[in-house]
C-alpha positions in Angstrom: 22.7 -16.2 12.7 22.8 -14.0 9.8 21.6 -15.4 5.9 23.3 -13.8 3.0 20.2 -11.7 1.3 22.5 -11.6 -2.0 21.4 -15.0 -3.8 22.8 -16.1 -6.9 20.0 -15.8 -10.0 20.4 -19.2 -10.8 18.5 -20.1 -7.3 15.7 -17.2 -8.0 15.1 -19.1 -11.3 14.8 -22.2 -9.5 12.3 -20.3 -6.9 10.5 -19.6 -10.0 10.0 -23.0 -11.6 8.6 -24.9 -8.0 5.2 -26.4 -8.6 4.4 -29.2 -6.7 1.4 -31.1 -4.9 1.6 -30.9 -1.0 1.5 -33.6 1.2 2.2 -35.0 4.9 4.5 -37.7 3.8 7.1 -40.4 5.6 9.4 -37.5 4.5 7.6 -34.7 6.6 5.4 -31.9 5.8 5.8 -30.4 2.4 4.2 -26.4 1.9 4.3 -24.9 -1.0 4.7 -21.3 -0.8 3.7 -18.5 -3.4 4.1 -14.9 -3.9 4.5 -12.5 -6.5 8.1 -11.0 -7.6 9.1 -7.6 -6.7 12.5 -5.5 -6.9 15.5 -7.9 -6.6 16.6 -7.2 -3.1 12.9 -7.9 -1.8 12.9 -11.1 -3.7 16.3 -11.9 -2.4 14.8 -11.0 1.2 12.2 -13.5 0.6 14.6 -16.1 -0.4 16.8 -15.6 2.8 13.4 -15.5 4.6 12.4 -19.3 3.8 15.9 -20.3 4.2 16.1 -19.6 7.5 12.7 -21.3 8.1 14.1 -24.4 6.8 16.9 -24.1 8.7 14.4 -24.1 11.9 11.9 -26.5 11.0 13.9 -29.4 9.1 11.4 -31.3 9.3 9.0 -29.4 7.0 10.0 -29.0 3.2 9.7 -25.7 1.8 8.7 -25.4 -2.1 8.4 -21.4 -3.2 7.1 -19.8 -6.0 8.3 -15.9 -6.7 6.5 -15.2 -9.8 6.1 -12.0 -12.1 3.1 -13.0 -13.5 1.3 -14.5 -9.8 -2.2 -12.9 -10.1 -2.7 -15.5 -13.2 -0.7 -18.5 -11.4 -2.6 -18.1 -8.1 -6.0 -17.2 -9.8 -5.7 -20.5 -11.9 -4.6 -22.8 -8.7 -7.8 -21.6 -6.7 -9.9 -22.4 -10.4 -8.4 -25.8 -9.9 -9.5 -26.1 -6.3 -5.5 -26.9 -5.4 -3.8 -24.0 -4.2 -0.6 -23.3 -2.2 -1.0 -23.8 2.2 0.8 -20.4 2.5 0.3 -17.1 -0.1 0.3 -13.7 -0.4 -2.8 -11.5 -0.6 -3.0 -7.7 -1.9 -5.4 -5.5 0.2 -7.7 -5.2 -2.8 -8.0 -9.1 -3.8 -8.9 -9.7 -0.3 -12.6 -9.0 0.0 -13.4 -11.5 -2.6 -10.4 -14.2 -1.4 -12.0 -14.2 1.8 -15.8 -14.1 0.3 -14.8 -17.1 -1.8 -13.8 -19.0 1.0 -9.8 -19.3 0.3 -8.9 -18.2 3.4 -8.2 -19.7 6.9 -9.1 -17.7 9.7 -6.1 -16.4 11.7 -7.7 -14.5 14.8 -6.3 -17.1 16.9 -3.2 -18.5 15.2 -1.2 -14.9 14.2 1.1 -13.9 16.9 0.8 -10.7 18.5 -1.6 -8.8 16.6 -2.2 -6.0 18.8 1.1 -5.1 17.7 0.1 -5.0 14.1 -0.9 -1.0 12.9 -4.8 -0.8 13.1 -5.1 0.3 9.4 -3.2 -2.9 8.6 -5.6 -5.1 10.8 -8.5 -3.7 9.0 -7.5 -4.3 5.7 -7.4 -7.7 6.5 -10.8 -8.1 9.3 -14.0 -9.4 8.1 -17.0 -10.4 10.3 -14.5 -9.7 13.0 -11.8 -12.1 12.1 -8.4 -11.4 11.1 -7.6 -13.5 8.3 -3.9 -13.2 7.6 -0.7 -11.3 8.4 0.5 -8.1 6.7 3.8 -8.8 5.9 5.0 -4.8 4.9 3.2 -1.7 3.9 3.3 1.9 2.3 2.0 5.2 3.5 1.9 8.6 1.3 3.4 11.4 2.2 4.2 15.1 0.6 7.3 15.1 -1.5 9.4 18.3 -1.4 12.1 19.9 -3.2 14.5 21.6 -0.7 16.1 23.8 -3.2 13.1 25.1 -4.5 11.5 26.0 -1.2 15.0 27.5 -0.5 15.0 29.7 -4.0 11.4 30.8 -2.7 12.4 31.4 0.5 9.6 29.5 1.8 9.4 27.3 5.3 9.4 23.8 4.3 6.1 21.9 4.8 5.6 21.4 8.9 3.2 19.2 11.1 0.8 22.5 11.3 0.7 23.2 7.7 -2.9 22.9 6.1 -4.3 22.6 3.0 -4.3 26.7 2.8 -0.5 26.7 3.2 -0.2 23.6 0.8 -2.1 26.2 -1.8 -0.4 29.3 -1.4 2.9 27.5 -1.5 2.1 25.7 -4.6 1.3 29.1 -6.1 4.3 30.7 -4.7 6.6 27.6 -6.6 5.1 27.7 -9.6 7.9 29.8 -11.9 8.9 29.4 -15.4 8.8 25.7 -16.1 8.4 24.4 -12.7 4.6 24.3 -11.2 4.0 23.7 -7.8 2.6 20.6 -7.5 2.3 17.2 -9.7 -1.2 16.2 -9.0 -2.3 12.8 -11.1 -5.6 11.5 -11.7 -5.7 8.9 -9.6 -8.1 8.2 -6.6 -5.2 6.8 -4.9 -4.0 10.3 -4.3 -7.1 12.5 -3.7 -8.6 10.1 -1.5 -6.0 10.6 1.2 -7.5 14.6 1.7 -11.2 12.5 1.3 -10.5 10.8 4.2 -8.2 13.2 5.9 -11.3 15.4 6.0 -13.1 13.2 7.5 -15.3 12.2 4.7 -16.1 8.2 4.2 -17.7 6.2 1.4 -20.8 4.9 3.6 -21.9 6.4 7.0 -22.8 4.6 10.3 -26.1 3.7 9.2 -24.8 2.2 6.1 -26.0 4.9 3.5 -23.9 6.1 0.8 -22.2 9.2 2.1 -18.7 9.6 -0.8 -20.7 12.8 -2.1 -20.6 14.4 1.2 -19.8 18.3 1.8 -16.3 17.1 3.4 -15.8 14.3 0.3 -16.7 17.4 -2.5 -14.8 19.5 -0.5 -11.7 17.1 -0.8 -11.5 16.4 -4.5 -12.2 19.9 -4.8 -9.2 21.1 -3.5 -7.1 18.3 -5.3 -8.4 19.9 -8.4 -7.8 23.0 -7.2 -4.1 23.2 -8.6 -4.7 22.1 -11.8 -7.6 24.6 -11.9 -5.6 27.8 -10.7 -2.4 26.4 -12.7 -0.1 26.0 -9.8 -0.2 22.4 -10.7 0.0 20.0 -13.3 -0.8 15.9 -13.9 2.4 14.3 -14.5 2.0 13.5 -18.0 2.3 17.5 -18.6 5.1 17.6 -17.5 6.7 14.9 -19.5 6.4 12.4 -17.1 4.9 8.9 -16.7 4.0 9.5 -13.1 4.6 11.8 -10.0 7.8 10.6 -8.3 9.2 11.0 -12.1 7.9 14.8 -12.7 9.3 15.4 -9.2 12.5 13.9 -9.5 12.9 15.7 -12.8 12.6 19.1 -11.2 9.3 19.8 -12.9 6.9 19.9 -9.9 8.0 21.1 -6.8 5.7 18.9 -4.5 3.6 15.8 -5.1 2.6 12.9 -3.2 3.9 9.3 -3.3 4.5 6.4 -1.1 7.7 5.6 0.7 8.4 3.2 -3.0 9.4 7.0 -3.9 12.5 6.7 -1.5 14.2 4.0 -3.8 13.8 5.9 -6.7 14.7 9.4 -6.2 17.3 8.0 -4.9 18.6 5.8 -7.3 17.2 7.6 -10.6 17.4 11.3 -9.1 20.5 11.3 -7.0 21.2 14.6 -6.9 17.6 16.1 -5.9 17.6 17.4 -2.5 14.3 16.5 -1.3 12.6 15.6 2.2 8.6 14.6 3.0 6.0 15.5 5.5 2.6 14.2 6.3 -0.2 15.6 4.6 -1.6 18.9 5.4 -4.2 19.5 8.3 -7.8 19.3 6.7 -10.1 22.5 6.9 -11.7 19.8 9.9 -8.2 20.0 11.7 -7.4 16.4 11.1 -5.3 14.9 8.3 -5.1 11.3 6.6 -3.2 8.8 4.3 -3.8 6.0 2.5 -2.2 2.7 3.4 -0.8 -0.1 0.8 -0.3 -3.8 2.0 -0.4 -7.0 1.5 -0.3 -10.2 3.9 0.6 -13.8 4.1 -2.5 -16.1 4.0 -3.0 -19.6 5.1 -5.2 -22.1 2.2 -8.7 -23.1 4.2 -8.1 -26.3 2.7 -4.8 -26.6 5.3 -5.8 -29.3 7.9 -3.8 -31.0 11.0 0.0 -30.7 10.9 -0.6 -29.3 7.5 -2.2 -25.9 9.1 0.4 -26.1 11.7 3.1 -25.5 9.9 1.5 -23.2 7.5 0.8 -21.0 10.4 4.4 -21.3 11.8 5.4 -20.1 8.3 3.4 -17.1 8.7 4.3 -16.3 11.9 8.0 -16.6 11.0 7.6 -14.3 7.9 5.5 -11.9 9.9 6.4 -12.0 13.2 8.6 -10.4 15.8 11.9 -12.7 15.2 14.9 -12.0 12.8 13.6 -12.7 9.4 9.6 -11.3 10.4 8.8 -8.1 10.9 12.4 -7.1 12.4 14.1 -8.2 8.7 12.1 -6.2 6.9 13.1 -3.4 8.9 16.5 -3.8 8.6 16.6 -5.0 4.9 15.9 -1.6 3.4 14.3 -2.1 0.6 11.3 0.6 1.1 8.4 -1.1 2.5 7.8 -0.5 6.1 7.4 -3.5 8.8 3.8 -4.1 9.7 4.9 -3.9 13.6 5.0 -0.4 14.9 8.1 -1.7 17.2 10.1 -1.9 14.7 9.4 1.2 12.8 11.9 3.1 14.8 14.5 0.4 13.4 13.2 1.0 9.9 14.2 4.7 10.2 17.6 3.8 11.5 18.0 1.6 8.7 16.6 4.3 5.6 16.9 7.3 7.3 15.0 9.4 10.0 14.4 12.2 7.6 11.5 9.4 6.1 9.9 9.8 9.7 6.3 11.2 8.2 5.5 8.0 6.3 5.7 6.2 9.5 4.0 8.8 11.4 1.2 8.5 8.7 0.4 4.6 9.7 -1.1 5.4 13.3 -4.4 7.0 11.0 -3.5 5.8 7.5 -6.9 3.8 5.3 -7.2 1.2 3.1 -8.9 2.7 0.1 -11.0 -0.7 -0.5 -14.5 -0.9 -2.0 -16.4 -3.1 -0.7 -17.7 -6.2 -2.7 -20.2 -5.7 -5.3 -19.8 -2.1 -5.7 -17.0 -2.4 -8.8 -19.1 -0.4 -11.0 -19.5 2.7 -8.0 -15.4 1.9 -8.4 -15.0 2.2 -11.9 -17.2 5.7 -11.6 -15.0 6.9 -9.1 -11.9 6.1 -11.6 -13.8 8.2 -14.3 -15.1 10.8 -12.2 -11.7 11.4 -11.0 -10.2 12.0 -14.5 -13.0 13.5 -15.5 -12.6 16.3 -12.3 -8.5 16.8 -13.1 -8.9 17.5 -16.8 -10.9 20.0 -15.8 -14.2 18.6 -17.8 -16.7 18.4 -14.9 -16.5 20.3 -11.6 -16.1 17.7 -8.5 -19.3 17.9 -7.2 -21.1 16.8 -10.2 -18.5 13.8 -10.7 -19.0 12.7 -7.1 -22.6 12.8 -7.0 -22.5 10.9 -10.1 -20.4 8.4 -8.8 -22.4 8.1 -5.2 -25.6 7.7 -7.4 -24.5 4.7 -8.6 -23.3 3.1 -5.4 -26.9 3.9 -4.3 -28.5 1.9 -7.5 -25.8 -0.9 -6.2 -27.3 -0.8 -2.5 -30.8 -0.9 -3.5 -30.1 -3.5 -5.5 -28.6 -5.3 -2.5 -31.6 -4.8 -0.4 
């Protein structure tokens, strides 16, 4: 049965106002389902999912909140002790919310977890237990301007491209008002090269490894585009972010996620562009980052309420028409979390975006562990200092790593 995804604005407003106390009553089970507002088309898809669930489970009353102020509202609900039975959890919130005992364990309840990409399962696993089911995700790819490559007589980025190839191309593409590469001062861009070069935050013994030679090599490479003039940061290209600089044609290459597809096609429809996997590191390996969120069940849900809540999670994330398959067919940019629907997603959005799917096999969620907020902040600060050429990459990475070592010592 098809459900009309074009829901009215009035229905969405009504969803934003739904706040109620859950209970199992004579009228059936009442589930509160909370999530953040996104693009209009994704909000409509969520509404369609819930409408289909209501039809499939008529004894369950679903009260949906799709809120632009979700973060504030869910934290307020946690503080009160009265929070929804089903809600979304971002990858960066998961460690704290799990440690606070807010999430039910989903290892035995989540439908066919082996079909979920390993990196996504890892993002929502703690102490060997899978807590929630990823609803969708994004990875990073190397965007390139086809017309600028053609004008320079360069071959397009390919599967065997290396860091050296990317650097050489950026130099060749830097002419006049165009630079070869737009490089944001953002750890969530350069750390794709960090993990791609085999670097890690901590080694197998649990010691800080952030400033390993492989790690330093990654930031040095990323900074090199700024240092040698073949790249600039978006602000220096009169742009707010990499996607805008690339869309304007001010940069021939950049790194962005599949969220750029809709943005570029809508905002800069005339740009002729492609996307490739990030190039191979000197170690012969490659990496990318993943960004995801999951549907979770409240640790307070019990009995029939817990059963209904997990039925909801599996309906929203499983293999059915309104789970991962529906995400693949909806075409709003994010990818389905289940590998079996990757080709369906490409059929919907276009085979030319296959690099994003390819990255899912090795993508890493760049999550810093609990208790290391000062380390995280030091990496952010160090990234800015390196990209503005105020400090050497090796120095900022060692300074950040020393912060982590101090934290680790205090924990022992």
